[in-house]
C-alpha positions in Angstrom: -0.9 24.6 -31.8 -2.8 21.1 -32.7 -0.3 18.7 -34.2 -1.3 15.5 -33.8 1.2 12.7 -34.8 -2.1 10.9 -36.6 -2.3 13.9 -38.8 2.1 13.6 -40.0 1.3 9.7 -40.1 -1.8 10.3 -42.9 0.3 12.8 -45.0 3.5 10.4 -45.2 0.7 7.4 -46.0 -0.3 10.2 -49.0 2.9 11.0 -50.1 3.8 7.6 -50.3 0.9 6.0 -52.1 0.3 8.6 -54.2 -3.4 8.6 -53.8 -6.1 9.0 -50.8 -7.5 5.5 -51.9 -4.7 4.0 -51.2 -3.0 5.5 -48.3 -6.7 5.4 -46.9 -6.2 1.4 -47.5 -2.4 1.7 -45.2 -4.2 3.3 -42.7 -6.7 1.1 -42.5 -9.6 4.5 -42.8 -12.1 6.0 -45.0 -10.7 7.8 -48.0 -13.2 10.0 -46.3 -11.0 10.2 -42.9 -7.7 10.3 -44.8 -8.7 13.7 -46.7 -10.0 15.1 -43.3 -6.7 14.6 -41.7 -4.5 16.0 -44.2 -7.1 19.1 -44.8 -6.9 20.0 -40.3 -3.1 19.6 -40.7 -3.0 22.5 -43.7 -4.8 23.8 -41.4 -3.0 23.6 -38.9 0.3 24.7 -40.6 -1.3 27.4 -42.6 -0.8 26.7 -46.0 -1.6 24.0 -48.6 0.7 20.8 -48.5 -0.6 18.3 -51.3 -1.7 19.6 -55.1 -4.1 17.0 -56.8 -3.3 16.3 -60.5 -4.0 14.2 -63.6 -1.5 12.1 -62.5 -2.1 11.7 -58.3 -1.1 13.3 -55.0 2.4 15.4 -55.1 3.5 17.4 -51.9 3.9 21.1 -52.2 7.8 22.1 -50.9 5.8 23.6 -48.0 4.2 19.5 -47.7 8.4 17.9 -48.1 8.8 20.2 -45.6 6.4 19.4 -42.9 7.2 15.8 -44.4 10.8 15.3 -43.6 10.3 17.2 -39.9 7.3 14.7 -39.3 9.0 11.5 -40.6 11.7 12.8 -37.4 8.9 13.5 -35.4 7.2 10.4 -35.9 10.3 8.5 -35.1 11.4 10.3 -32.5 7.8 9.6 -30.8 8.5 5.8 -31.6 11.6 5.7 -30.0 10.4 6.9 -26.5 7.7 4.9 -26.4 9.6 1.9 -27.0 12.4 3.4 -24.3 9.6 3.7 -21.5 8.0 0.2 -22.1 11.6 -0.9 -21.8 12.2 1.2 -18.7 8.4 0.0 -17.3 9.2 -3.5 -18.2 12.5 -3.5 -16.4 10.9 -1.4 -13.1 9.7 -4.0 -10.3 6.1 -3.5 -8.9 6.0 -1.9 -6.2 5.8 -3.9 -2.8 2.8 -2.6 -0.3 3.0 -3.1 3.1 0.3 -2.4 5.5 1.4 -1.5 9.5 0.0 -0.3 12.9 3.2 2.3 13.4 3.3 1.3 16.7 3.9 -2.0 16.3 6.5 -2.1 13.6 8.2 1.7 14.6 11.6 -0.2 16.1 12.3 -2.2 13.0 10.4 -1.6 9.7 12.7 1.6 9.1 15.7 -0.7 8.8 13.8 -3.2 7.0 13.4 -1.1 4.4 16.6 0.6 4.6 17.8 -3.2 4.0 15.5 -4.1 0.9 16.9 -0.9 -0.7 20.3 -1.7 -0.2 19.5 -4.8 -2.2 16.7 -3.5 -4.6 17.6 0.5 -5.3 14.6 0.1 -8.1 12.3 -1.5 -5.8 9.6 1.1 -4.3 8.3 0.3 -0.6 5.2 1.7 0.3 3.4 2.2 3.4 -0.1 2.0 4.5 -0.8 2.9 7.9 -4.1 1.5 9.5 -5.4 1.2 12.5 -7.3 -2.2 13.0 -7.4 -6.0 12.4 -10.5 -5.7 9.8 -8.7 -2.9 8.3 -5.3 -5.2 7.8 -6.8 -8.1 6.0 -9.5 -5.6 4.1 -6.4 -4.1 2.4 -5.0 -7.5 1.8 -8.1 -8.7 0.4 -8.9 -5.7 -2.2 -5.3 -5.5 -3.2 -4.7 -2.8 -2.0 -1.4 -4.2 0.3 0.6 -7.0 -0.9 1.8 -7.6 2.9 1.2 -6.8 6.2 2.6 -6.8 9.9 -1.0 -7.7 12.3 -0.7 -9.1 15.6 -2.0 -12.9 15.6 -4.8 -14.5 15.9 -6.8 -13.1 12.7 -9.1 -16.1 13.3 -9.1 -19.0 11.1 -8.9 -18.1 7.7 -7.5 -19.9 4.6 -7.0 -17.3 2.4 -3.9 -16.0 4.3 0.1 -16.8 4.4 0.9 -16.5 8.5 4.5 -16.3 8.9 5.0 -15.6 13.0 8.1 -13.0 13.9 8.1 -12.4 17.4 6.5 -12.5 20.9 6.0 -9.3 23.2 4.8 -9.1 26.7 1.3 -7.5 27.5 1.5 -4.6 29.6 -2.1 -2.6 30.8 -2.8 0.8 30.6 -4.3 2.2 34.2 -4.7 6.2 35.2 -3.2 7.8 37.8 -4.6 7.3 40.9 -6.1 3.9 39.9 -6.1 1.6 42.9 -3.8 -0.9 41.0 -1.6 1.9 39.4 0.6 1.6 42.6 2.1 -1.6 41.6 5.1 -2.8 40.1 3.2 -5.6 38.0 -0.1 -7.2 37.7 -2.2 -10.9 36.8 -5.0 -11.2 35.6 -7.0 -11.8 38.3 -5.7 -7.8 39.4 -8.4 -7.2 36.3 -11.6 -8.8 37.3 -13.9 -5.4 38.5 -11.6 -3.3 35.6 -13.2 -2.6 32.4 -11.4 -3.6 29.0 -11.3 -0.8 26.3 -10.8 -1.5 22.8 -12.2 -2.2 19.6 -15.0 -5.4 19.1 -17.4 -4.3 16.4 -16.2 -6.5 12.9 -13.9 -8.4 14.6 -13.6 -12.1 15.1 -15.0 -14.0 18.5 -11.6 -15.2 18.6 -9.4 -12.3 18.0 -11.8 -10.6 20.9 -11.4 -13.3 23.4 -7.4 -13.2 22.8 -7.4 -9.4 23.0 -10.0 -8.9 26.3 -8.5 -12.5 27.7 -12.3 -13.4 28.2 -13.1 -15.8 29.8 -11.0 -15.4 33.0 -8.5 -18.2 34.0 -11.0 -18.5 36.6 -13.5 -19.1 34.6 -14.8 -16.1 35.4 -16.0 -13.5 32.0 -14.6 -10.0 31.2 -15.9 -6.8 31.8 -15.9 -5.2 28.8 -15.5 -1.3 28.3 -16.1 1.9 25.8 -15.2 0.7 22.2 -11.9 2.4 20.3 -11.5 2.2 17.4 -7.9 3.9 17.0 -4.7 3.0 19.8 -5.2 7.4 20.9 -9.1 6.7 21.6 -8.1 3.8 23.5 -5.3 6.1 25.8 -8.0 8.9 25.8 -10.6 6.2 27.2 -8.3 4.7 30.0 -7.1 8.7 30.9 -10.8 9.4 31.3 -11.1 7.1 33.8 -13.1 4.2 31.7 -10.9 1.6 32.5 -7.7 0.1 31.4 -6.6 -1.0 27.5 -4.0 -4.4 27.1 -1.7 -3.5 24.4 2.2 -5.1 23.4 4.8 -4.0 24.8 6.0 -2.0 21.4 3.1 -0.3 22.4 4.2 1.5 26.0 7.8 2.8 24.0 5.7 4.2 21.3 3.4 6.3 22.6 3.8 8.6 25.2 1.3 10.0 27.6 1.1 12.1 31.2 -2.1 10.9 32.4 -1.5 6.9 32.0 1.0 4.4 34.2 1.7 1.5 32.5 2.0 -2.4 34.1 3.3 -5.4 32.9 0.7 -7.9 33.2 2.5 -11.5 33.7 0.8 -14.2 33.4 -0.6 -13.7 30.1 -0.3 -15.5 27.0 1.9 -12.7 25.1 1.0 -11.5 21.7 2.6 -12.7 18.8 3.3 -10.0 15.6 2.9 -11.6 12.4 3.8 -10.6 8.6 1.1 -12.2 6.5 -0.3 -12.0 2.8 -2.6 -13.4 0.7 -1.7 -17.1 -0.3 -1.9 -17.2 -4.0 -0.1 -14.1 -4.3 2.8 -14.0 -7.2 5.0 -10.8 -5.5 8.2 -11.8 -6.0 9.5 -9.4 -3.4 7.6 -11.1 -0.3 10.3 -13.5 1.0 12.5 -10.5 0.3 10.6 -9.0 3.0 9.8 -11.9 5.2 13.8 -12.2 5.1 14.9 -9.0 6.4 12.2 -9.0 8.7 13.3 -11.7 10.0 16.5 -10.5 10.4 15.8 -6.8 11.7 12.8 -8.1 14.5 13.7 -7.9 18.3 10.8 -8.9 20.9 10.0 -5.5 23.1 10.4 -6.8 26.6 10.0 -4.9 29.5 13.9 -4.2 30.3 12.6 -1.9 27.1 10.5 0.5 28.6 12.6 1.4 31.5 
């Protein structure tokens, strides 16, 4: 049954005006369109609904029944749409957060729980990403409202940056590597060790920071194979292609049977930040920042034992 509300509206207008012409004016349609709608409604119902008399148009007994019940349907439909619009207007827009799981697993679930306790109707939508370009693209393309990411991100005035915590850097090495038996490492120890990780599409300043290039003595870092994801980096290290320098939280997140993790004691720490587009108007970004600052605790070497 194809009973459209517009057909009921046409019948109501014809009953009120007693004329196809006047009903057409009321509905801002042509007379032919109104006549067509009445005929369509009669086909749906299966009987004649209007009579054309010399004095005008009147509804048949069946037409009176359809009109009465149809007015109830129209009233219910209007109430339904008004209520839906009201509820939709009251419900806050979702808060979409881009993140790397290995960097945020120790605080992000607690942040979401704290936000939900204050704003039960606010939907927090996590968006997992792999690299800095992925996160920045998600922000610029409107797929995320905010992102947890590691600094630096390059000199980009399009973003508001809120540093949150600093983490020591650690180095992943394969078992049996000449350096794997040490308790800790210094940057000079890595002079002949290729460093794996993503480089393509990354700002030069970002690559320099993550690969520690140049080294404090002015020498250049030795670049190993590129990898896009942490899992790919771990695989390359385990397969003997070099080392990977990563934040402390990465060590706690990934367990790998063929890796040795050692702290890099003289390297500048990694700094995690909450970032969003500079001109964003999302009303709950400050709430996200507030609860994140309460929840973030740096991962340290003591947490890795």
